[in-house]
Legacy VTK file of the C-alpha trace (Angstrom):
# vtk DataFile Version 3.0
C-alpha trace
ASCII
DATASET POLYDATA
POINTS 223 float
-16.933 25.082 67.289
-20.261 26.138 65.654
-23.292 26.763 67.761
-25.724 24.000 67.347
-29.258 22.971 68.188
-28.953 19.609 69.861
-31.594 16.899 70.336
-30.413 14.464 73.031
-31.430 10.846 73.156
-33.792 9.796 75.958
-31.415 7.074 77.016
-27.780 6.191 76.515
-26.060 8.064 73.726
-24.974 5.450 71.186
-24.906 7.240 67.824
-24.885 10.711 66.409
-26.282 12.455 63.301
-24.781 15.816 62.216
-27.397 17.465 60.007
-26.589 20.726 58.011
-29.229 23.131 57.030
-29.620 24.843 53.639
-28.742 28.348 52.523
-30.339 31.092 54.572
-31.868 28.675 57.179
-30.393 27.731 60.541
-30.031 24.758 62.847
-33.656 24.821 63.852
-34.789 24.062 60.345
-34.795 20.245 60.543
-35.276 19.866 64.263
-38.994 19.242 63.874
-38.121 16.242 61.519
-36.584 14.198 64.323
-39.882 12.737 65.758
-41.094 12.056 62.145
-38.230 9.682 61.332
-39.855 6.836 63.349
-36.764 5.953 65.220
-37.350 3.872 68.412
-37.359 5.931 71.653
-34.466 3.847 72.896
-32.308 4.179 69.759
-29.782 6.414 71.598
-29.324 8.795 68.656
-28.118 12.380 69.248
-28.949 14.868 66.634
-26.685 17.889 66.174
-28.018 20.763 63.821
-25.286 23.294 63.611
-25.853 27.020 62.554
-23.736 27.931 59.416
-21.596 31.113 59.760
-23.254 34.454 58.399
-21.532 35.611 55.234
-22.330 37.569 52.068
-23.674 35.368 49.199
-22.942 36.617 45.707
-25.951 34.798 44.158
-28.297 36.800 46.439
-26.686 40.222 45.552
-24.143 40.019 48.441
-26.825 39.727 51.073
-25.404 38.382 54.347
-27.019 35.166 55.568
-26.259 31.785 56.973
-24.286 29.963 54.304
-21.843 27.156 54.294
-19.903 28.775 51.390
-20.387 31.501 48.742
-22.379 30.770 45.543
-21.728 32.978 42.567
-24.067 30.950 40.231
-26.058 27.767 39.951
-24.339 27.010 36.612
-22.486 23.664 37.080
-19.527 25.140 35.052
-19.208 28.283 37.411
-16.209 28.595 39.582
-16.927 27.171 43.086
-15.892 28.691 46.437
-13.296 25.920 47.208
-12.037 28.032 50.129
-15.422 28.374 51.743
-16.262 24.667 51.127
-13.024 23.603 52.810
-13.545 25.955 55.714
-17.027 24.285 56.303
-15.529 20.842 55.974
-13.107 21.832 58.744
-16.095 22.988 60.980
-17.724 19.580 60.288
-14.565 17.692 61.228
-14.597 19.508 64.573
-18.191 18.476 65.240
-17.213 14.915 64.408
-14.215 15.168 66.725
-16.543 16.334 69.552
-18.719 13.189 69.106
-15.695 10.945 69.044
-14.514 12.583 72.270
-17.922 11.830 73.770
-17.268 8.202 73.139
-19.058 7.635 69.895
-17.262 5.487 67.360
-16.905 6.949 63.763
-18.911 4.020 62.626
-21.936 5.320 64.518
-21.811 8.843 63.062
-23.913 9.966 60.051
-23.430 13.168 58.143
-26.510 14.639 56.645
-27.526 17.822 54.983
-30.184 19.607 52.821
-29.188 21.749 49.703
-25.992 23.583 50.458
-25.719 21.675 53.724
-25.997 18.355 51.818
-23.205 19.388 49.581
-20.862 19.930 52.584
-22.035 16.687 54.085
-21.000 14.755 50.841
-17.781 16.560 50.561
-16.754 16.043 54.149
-17.920 12.426 54.613
-16.099 11.088 51.476
-12.851 12.589 52.717
-13.121 11.773 56.432
-10.194 9.518 57.449
-12.316 7.154 59.634
-15.152 4.942 58.368
-18.461 6.709 59.092
-21.872 5.063 59.248
-23.242 6.872 56.245
-23.888 10.190 54.375
-27.149 11.700 53.320
-27.633 14.503 50.812
-31.115 15.908 50.161
-32.013 18.160 47.295
-28.231 18.721 46.731
-25.245 18.072 44.488
-21.604 17.001 44.779
-19.274 20.065 44.963
-15.745 20.106 43.755
-16.474 16.777 42.178
-13.311 16.927 39.794
-11.197 16.813 43.005
-12.799 13.726 44.495
-10.749 11.081 42.964
-7.471 12.575 44.259
-8.882 13.363 47.787
-11.292 10.514 48.669
-10.553 8.618 51.880
-9.892 4.965 51.543
-11.727 4.383 54.827
-15.031 5.493 53.263
-14.729 3.967 49.785
-17.805 1.809 50.621
-19.652 4.529 52.591
-23.479 4.094 52.278
-24.742 7.174 50.294
-28.422 8.267 50.529
-29.462 10.941 48.018
-33.055 12.307 47.391
-34.364 15.124 45.267
-37.583 16.759 44.171
-38.384 16.196 40.491
-40.067 19.691 40.481
-37.172 21.558 42.223
-36.843 25.060 40.622
-33.809 26.049 42.601
-31.403 22.950 42.217
-32.950 21.057 39.317
-33.041 17.321 39.856
-30.607 16.965 36.926
-27.865 18.368 39.222
-28.610 15.638 41.763
-28.681 12.954 39.080
-25.281 14.182 37.766
-23.769 13.931 41.196
-25.267 10.470 41.745
-23.903 9.319 38.378
-20.396 10.766 39.345
-20.434 8.871 42.603
-21.530 5.671 40.952
-18.821 5.975 38.357
-16.352 6.350 41.231
-17.555 3.043 42.797
-19.995 4.292 45.404
-23.391 2.618 45.896
-25.995 5.400 46.056
-29.495 4.867 47.358
-31.412 7.315 45.087
-34.926 8.568 45.618
-36.968 11.163 43.686
-40.229 12.666 44.804
-42.827 14.918 43.019
-41.931 18.089 45.080
-39.998 21.329 44.817
-36.954 22.358 46.995
-38.293 20.804 50.176
-38.804 17.509 51.944
-41.889 15.405 52.168
-43.273 12.939 54.604
-42.654 9.918 52.416
-39.027 11.001 52.062
-38.659 11.449 55.849
-39.977 8.005 56.444
-37.571 6.554 53.927
-34.745 8.425 55.632
-35.778 6.869 58.899
-35.624 3.381 57.513
-32.253 4.097 56.027
-30.885 5.495 59.234
-32.087 2.301 61.025
-30.154 0.263 58.553
-26.822 2.194 58.682
-26.867 2.621 62.469
-28.130 -0.941 63.056
-31.141 0.151 65.016
-33.824 -2.475 65.587
-37.465 -1.634 65.186
-40.107 -1.386 62.492
LINES 1 224
223 0 1 2 3 4 5 6 7 8 9 10 11 12 13 14 15 16 17 18 19 20 21 22 23 24 25 26 27 28 29 30 31 32 33 34 35 36 37 38 39 40 41 42 43 44 45 46 47 48 49 50 51 52 53 54 55 56 57 58 59 60 61 62 63 64 65 66 67 68 69 70 71 72 73 74 75 76 77 78 79 80 81 82 83 84 85 86 87 88 89 90 91 92 93 94 95 96 97 98 99 100 101 102 103 104 105 106 107 108 109 110 111 112 113 114 115 116 117 118 119 120 121 122 123 124 125 126 127 128 129 130 131 132 133 134 135 136 137 138 139 140 141 142 143 144 145 146 147 148 149 150 151 152 153 154 155 156 157 158 159 160 161 162 163 164 165 166 167 168 169 170 171 172 173 174 175 176 177 178 179 180 181 182 183 184 185 186 187 188 189 190 191 192 193 194 195 196 197 198 199 200 201 202 203 204 205 206 207 208 209 210 211 212 213 214 215 216 217 218 219 220 221 222
């Protein structure tokens, strides 16, 4: 199982959020966000921030870095690394299984991710055989979208989907996120979409909105 940065709840463990970092980052990247989400101290949420494997990335001249899959080009028509995407999906399934073995029901598990990590979160959640609490993709897109219809899990047909993007993003233009949102909506999913005047990053307003969404999908009381 992937090594992870884990933030344990102060009290009883009742829910889990598995949050995947972006290309070249690591599990520490979003750890500082946890206290900014505004979740109650007694919410019982465990945060798991796994480290992606180190692998060469074609887009970055073959440089080895933490990556969930290889990227040859940001062109939406370019061939995708299906093998790498599926391998990372398998790693996510192992992380989910560990939370299930710890006594957490699938309906209290959220998959989340930023950029490349968000792509894996969306890919894995929509195919997971048990109904999850929700999936969150930040500044990202839907990978292997043409395969979704034939691989989607019936258990997660009504899965809450949260997507957010920066309107000034120079790395993954917001249009990619909008195309993915539209594809999901056309497939019958309800997508909570948010856009912010920022680049390839997160902002405080977005983090607060994420906190409110998490309270909703995890049925956490509080303001």
